[in-house]
N, C-alpha and C positions, 0 to 999 in steps of 0.2 A: 794173567801177573798176581790175579788176586789167591789162586790155583798155588802158586810157587810161594809166596807170602804164609798160607798157610799150611804148606807144607815146611817150609824154614821151620817155621814158630812151632810143631810138632817135633820135628829133632831136635828143636834144643830143649825144648822140652820134655820130651821121652825116655824114662830110663835106659841103663847101660843094659840091663840084665832083663830079658823076655824070657816065657815060658815058653819051654819045652814043646808043649802040647797045644796045638790050638784048634778047633772044628774048624768042616768048610762050611758051617755055615754061618760061622762067624766072622771068616775068610771074606765070607761072600756078601755078607751085609756092609761091613767097615770098607769093599772094593767100592760097593753100588754107593756107597755115602757119598766115598773121598772123589768118586767118577765123575757124583751130579755136582761138587762144590766144583770140581778143574773145569768142568763142563765140554770133558770130553762122552760122556754118554750122551746119548741122541735118542728119543726115540724116532722108532723109522716105523710109521704107518704104512710105510706099501710095500713091505717086504715082510708078512706074519712068518711065511713057511721059514723064513734065515732065523727067524724069532725063535719057533717052536725048537729048530736045531741045535741054536746056542743053549739053548735050555735045557738040551735034554743033556747038556756033557758035564760031565764035573767041573765044580767051582775051581776055580785054579791050576786048572789045563791052557797048555800051549795052546790049543786049540780055542780055546777061550778067548785070550789074549791075544790073539793076532788082529781082531776084528778095532783095534787103536793100540797100536804096539807101543806108541810113543808113553801114553797113559797109562798102561800097564807096568812099563820098563820103570815109571815114577813110582808106581803101587808098589812095586816089589822092594823099591827102596822100603817104601813105608813099614811094606809089612815086615821087616826086616828090624826094622828100629821100633815101632809104637806095641801097646799091647794093644789089642781089640778088646772096643766095649761092645757088650752086650745089651742089645735096647729092648725094652718092655716088648712083647708081642704086640701089643695093642698098636704102638708108636709104631709098630716095622715100617708102614709103607706111607705115613704121611707125615712124618718126626724130621726136620734138620737138624743137619748138624750145629752144636753150637760151640763156635770158638770161641777168645778171648781177643778183643780188636787190641792194636800194636799200639805201644802205648806213643802219646801223640797224637795218633790219627783218628777222626770219627768216629762216632760210632755206626754200621752198620746196619742197614734195614732189614728188619728180618723177613725170612726168606721162605714163600708160602706154598705149600705147595699141593697140587691139583690130584685130588682121585681121577684113576683111571680105569676101565673095563680090564685090561691088560696088567695090569700092576703101576708101579712106577716108570713114566714112559719116558723118556730123556725130551727137551722141550725142543721143538721146531727150531730150525735154522734158518734166520732173518735172510732174506736175498739184500745185498750187498745196495747201497742209494749211490746213484752216479748224481753228481750236480755238471750242469752245462756249461759250457764255457764259451766265452765272447769272441775269441780268437775266429772264430771264421767269420763271423758274421762283420768283424773290426776290419778282417784282410778283405772283405767284400768292398765296406764302405772306402777303403783305402785304394782300392783298383778304381773304385768309379771315381773317386777324386781324381785320380791321375791323369784319369780319360777324359775329364771337365764334363762328365753326364751330373755330378752329385749337385757344382757347381751350378749349372743353367739350370738345374731340375728346382734347385732349393731356390734360385735367386727369382726364378719364377712364381715359385709357389710364395714366397716372401714376397712380391708386386701382388698376386692375387691377393692373400690377403692384410694390406696394407701396411705392415711391419717395417719397409721399407719405401719409402718416397724421393725417387730425384727428378731434382731441381736444378736447374738452369745455371749454377751455382752463386744462387744466392745466399746471402752468411747472414746469420743474427750476431748480433752483439748481444754478449752476455758481460754482467758484472765481474770488475774482477774484485770476489769479498778477501779473497787476502792480500789484495798488492792493499786496498783499504785499510783492512788490518794492521798489516805493514806499514804502514802511512801514522797511524793513531799508534804504533806502537814506537816506532820513530822518534814522534811527535810530541810525548810521552818523556819519552828519553832527552830529547833538547829540552824540557822545560825544566826536567830535574836537575840537567847539568846549569841551566843560566838561576836559577833555586840557588844551589848552591854557591854561584860565582856573586851572589847580590847579599850585599853587606846593611844587615837589618840593625837601626841604635836597640840596645839592653835597655836602653829606659823605658819603663812602661809607659810612662805618658808618652811617651811622642810615639812611638808605636799605637797608643791611640788615637792621636792627633791625626794621625796617615792614617788611618781606619779611616776615620772621618770623616777624613780629606777625600779618599777616595769612594763617598758612600756605601762605605761596610758596616755592618754592625761592630760596636768597639769593644765587645764581648759575648759572649754566648756561651751557655748555660754548661756549669764544670768546666771552664778552660780558666786557666794560670796564664802565667804571663810568658812562660817558656811556649805554651801551645800559640799563645795570641802571636808572638814572635815568628813562629814557623807557620801559620794562614798567613800573617801578612807579605811573608816573604812567598809562599805560594802564589796569592794575588799579583805579587809585583811579578813576578818569571812570566806569569798570563797578558796581562794588561802592559808589563814593560815601565820599566821606572820614570820614564818622560813622559807620562800618565800621571805619574805624585806632583814632578817640577808643575806639570802645565796646571794641575790642582793649584799647588800653591800661589800659582803667579795670579790665577785668576784670583782665589781668595786675595789676597794684595792688593789687585784691581779692585775689586770689591769695596774693599776694608778703606782704602782710597776713596774712590766714591760717594762711599756711605758719610767720611769725615767732612767731606766738600761737602757732600749734600745738608748735613746736620748746622756746615756755620751758615751764619745769619749772611746776605748776602741786600745789594740795593741793586735797583734798575734807576735810571733817568725816566725822572716825570716831568710833564708837561710846567708851564712857567706858570700853569694856572696853582700851582700844590706850594711852590713857595709864598705865592701871595696868601694861599686860605693857609697855610700855617703860621705866616706873618699875621693873618687876621685873628687862628687862634691863640695864640700868645699873647696878643693885646684883652681880648675877652676872657682867656682864665685866671692871668694873674693878678685882676681886681676882683675877683669874686673868690681864688685862694686866700688875698689878706682878709677880705669879710667871712670868710668860713674859720679863721685864725684868731682873728678879733672877737667872734662868738662863743669859740673855745674859750678865749681868758677869759671870757665874764660868765659860762658858764661856771668855770673852775672858781670864781671867787662865791658861789653858793656857796651857802654853809652846808659843809656833810650829812648832817642831818636833815637838812631839808631838802636835800637832792634823794637821799634814803627814804622819805615820806612820800617822796613823788613817785620812785618809780614803787613803790609797795601799791599808792592807787589806781597806777595804772596796770600792774601785775592782778591787780584784785579786779579791774572792770575786764580784761583779756580774758579772765579765768570765768567770766561771769557771758563770755560769747554763746550765741545760740542762732539757730539758722531763723531770718525774718523772713525771705521771700525764696522761694524755689520757683523757675519757670522752665519748661521747654523751650528750648531755641529751636531747633530744627529735625528734620527727619533725621538726620544723619550726625555721628559725635561730631560733640564741640571739641576747639582745639585750643583755641586763644580767649582770653575776655581782657579788655584796658579800662580803667575810669577813663573819663573826659579830666583836664585840669579843675572845674568848678565842681567835680563829684557833684555832676548833673545827668551823665548819662552815661553808661556804660555799653562797650563796643565789642560786639562777640565775630570770632570766625569761625568758619565749619567747613566738613569738607563735603561740603554738598558745592561747593564754589561759592555760594552766597557769604555776607559780612550782613550784621543786622545792629542796628543801634536802641538800646532799652534805655526808657527814662527809670531815674532812678529814685526812690526807694522802690515808686509801684512797681518797677517791672511790666511796663505796658511798651510794643514796639512804636518806634517812631519811625526807622528809616529802613529800607533795607535796602542794601548796595551789589548791587549786579554787575559783572564784568572777567570775572572768573572763571574759567571751568573744568576745573580739578580741585585736589583738594587746598584750601586753604590754612597756610601755616602761620600766620599772627598779622594783628591790626594794632595799630599804635596810633594815638591822638597828637595832634602837633604840639607841643608845650606853651604854646599862648591861645588853642583853640578854645571857644568857648570863654577868653577872658578878653583879649586884647584884638583877637582875629577875624576878621572879617569872614560869613559862613559862606561868601564864594570862594574865598579863597580855597588853599590847599589844608585843610585841617585834619587828614588823614590818612595813611600808609600803610597798602596791605601787599604781602606776598602769597605765591601758591609754589604749588610742588612742580608749572610746568616752566619756570624760571619766569614769570610775570611777577613785574612791580607795576602797581599800581595807588595812585595818587586819586582823595578825591574830596568835594566839600560838602559840607552837610545839605544845601539843599537840593544838590542831584541825587539822583539813583545811578547814574552812569559814572564813570571815573573822568576826572579831569584831564590826566594826563597817565602815560606810558615808559616807566623806566625798561629801556630794553640792553641787551649785551650779555645778561647768564644766558652760559650753554647747558647748563643745571639746576638741579633744584633750590631754589632758594628757601633758605629754614625758617630767617626770623629778619624783622628790619628793624631799626629804633633811632628814634629821632637824638640827633645831637641838641643838647641843654639850650641852644643859643637858636635853633631850630631851622637851620640856614642849611644843616646840612644832613645828610642821610647814611646811615651805615646799612648795610645790606650781609647775611653771611650765607656761603654757599656748597654746593657740593662737590665743587672743583677748585679745593681745598684753600681758596681763598675767599677772602672778605674785602667787599667795597665799599668805597668813602662817595658821596657824590652831591657834587654842589648844586643845590635847586633852585639858585640865585643867578648863575652862572651856565643852570642847564648840563653840566656835562661830570664826566667820570671824573675824579682828580687822583684816585688813589686805587690801584689794582695791588695787595695785600697779600703774598703770601706767606706760607711759614709753619703750615701744618700738614701734616702727613695724610689726615685721611681729612674726607668733610667740615666744614667750620659748621656751628649748629648754633650757639647763642653767642649775643654781645651787648655790652652793657657801655655806659660813659662815663665819664667823673662824674662826681656833682659840680666841677671845676670848670669842666670841659675839656681839661689838657689830657687826659686819658682816654685809653676805651683799652677793655677786656674783651677777650673771646674765647671761647673755650670748643674744642674740636673731639669728633668721634675719635679720636687718636688719643683719649683722657690722657688732653694735655691743653692748659690753659697758658694764655701769653696777657701779659699786660702792654700794650704798646702805646709813646709816646707819640701824639698827634702833631707837637711843636717840630719834632725832630725824624719822626718818622721810625725809632729805633726801639726795638723788641725789650723792655727795662727792667722784666720780671716772667721768671719761666715757671708756671705754676705746675710740679710734679710732683704728684703722689697719688693722684686716682688710679682704680684698677681698672676702669670701664672708660666706656662714653661722658663726658662732659654734658649732660641735657641743658645747665642754667646756671647762668651767673650775675652776679648784683655788686655793685658798688654800695658801701652804707655810707649813710651823709658827714658822718664823721671825716670822711674825708682818706683814711688809712687800711680799713678793713675791705676784704674782700670774698664773698663765701660763693661757693660753688657746687650746686648738685650734679649728681654724679649716678649712672649705671650700677654702680655698686653697691647701691641705696644705704649712701653715709653723705654729710656734706659737711666741707669742709669750710674754714676759717682762714684767711691768710692776711698776712699784718706788710704792710706795703714798707714799713720803717725796716720790719726786720726780713724783708727780705723770705719769711718762711710762714709754712701751714703752722699756726699757734692752737688748733684744737679741731679736733676731728669729731661731728656730731654722727653716731648710730642711729641715723634719725627714722628711716620707716626700714619696713619689711620688703619695700621692693621698687625698682629704679627712680631715682628722684627725679621730678622733670622739669620743679622751675625752683627757684629762692628767688624769695625779696626782702629788702630789707624797709623797717618803716619811712614814711619817706622823708619826714620832716625833721627827727633826732638819731632816728636808727634806735629806735629804746626795744625792739623786738624784730624776730627772725620768723618769715613763714615761707614754710616748703610745702612742696605738694609730692604725693606718687601715686605709681600707680598698685599702691595697696589700699586706694577706694577711700585718703585721709590726706588732710591739711593739718598741720602741727604748728605750733607755733614757740619761739625760743626766748630766753630773757638776750638781753644785750648790756653787756657784757654776763657773763658766767653760762649762757648756752644749755639751760637748764628747762625742761618742759614745762611750758604752761597748759597749754588747753592743746587736746585733741579735736578736729573741723569734723567729726563723722556724721556721713549722710546722703552719701555721693553709693548708688550700687553700681556704678564705674569706677572705672582708672580717672584721676585726678588728672587733667592734660594741663588748665593754666590757670593761673592766679593772679590777683593785686590786690592791692589798698589803696585805699581814698586818699586824695591828699591831706581830707582834713582828719583824715584817724579815724574816722566814724564806723566806716563798712570795709567789709573783706568781701570779695566774691572771688569764688569759684567754678571753675568749669571743667565738664566730666564726659567721658565714655559714654553718660548712660544718657545723652543729651539734652540734657538738662545744665544749666548754671543756679549758682544760689548766691545769695547776700546775709553775712554772716554780722550781727553787731551786738553790742551788750546789751541786757533788760535796763 
């Protein structure tokens, strides 16, 4: 094919006139080159005689051209149209004819001619390659398969190789993953269909309220009102609209129960309670009259005289110093209280012991043994060491195990036990009459005990958490309680009603005390502040930023209420003016938290007890 292409190119590019005379040598050279290009001339190594016979004949003769008639016939045509080129003698045997490649065709690789001894011999003819066919083998395989030989032999070989296991019909169940996937897709399709049918409010506040009711975050990062509505719709499509209705019903029910819980309620008490209330009314009214008469007499004193007396008192308070310091026990001291005659000081300890100390020399007088755990408070009877016999009940104490014990001044063992508290009793306090004893308990209630009748006459609830401290009005008509719920309450003992709700502290109330003037109440809290409340205005009139840590106790001066004493976990006790609530003195000296404090009835001594196991007496120089 390449020869034909070269011939056609030569025919197209040859001139129309040819020279008349051409030498036989030129014709022979061009013929040989053309035959080599066409592949017609082949070397014949096996017939040298024929080659020599042909070589002796003149070029261009018919006898020479009969070797390859087809090629020489084509050569005749080329000789008629082409003008032969004479090659240089040195390239006669090795040069290859170079022809321009057709336009658009890839360049042909250069042909290399190998020199031989007998001249340029034609290339050897390659034997044809025959690729075997699989038809015969396939026919044999099909014939064996039709006869059954292949199936039996193949089955036998597969069984021997272990590729085929024939069982008795046991079937293994396989999970239908496609069915599960289809079920998931159908469920998602149904969910989206339900979501499109759910009506969601366009009010963003209502959408947030619904999300909050369902327990979902009301907003996500970068989420707008439209995305929030869509998220609520998707959630409702999953949980159902009934879940939202149920949640709203539960919220309404809890809100209703909360309102009912916040309402003041009363339960029927024993007949002795009515008797005690009548007795309290008869006791408190004359004392209130007396207090008001004293207030009128005090008002008649000139203002200059009262101011001078107040200044002298403030000067004396500023000069307070540590008079005595005593180690009270091996464990921290939790409470201290002066006797009515100011000659004894009672201390309570976490070791379970209560001790009586002489004042002012601070010598140990008695050790009261009876409690087995932390003692929360110990207080003297209002008439102890004054008109009460030493054999009678002179002290009361409480502990963390819920026990309340009564003590005399002669015995180291308790005179009686008060039972009925199921949880920790934080504080005890005597009523001014000395007939009743108030206790606060961690069961969210406080109780009033009639010691003459030896029974509990009042079990008062009202706090949502444990009740910590209790105090009685100087007239004996009111009781105040402070709870761990950060609220205080003032109760009328004559009617059983809560007459004032002390709301304002941020943390637990640990101390509460009434002023001798009859209308001021002070509370100390875990929010480091002390608040002063006016019973006449029924509100907080002043907040004292008292300490740097929680306030453990507050105490008014017991005779006239001329100053206020506070103690805290910042290891200090502070004195504040009343009225005015200005700081007068900081009693610093303890190495630990101030746990309890008290003021003697004569106003000469201040006692503080601390977590550092010591108690200190403070007096003016």
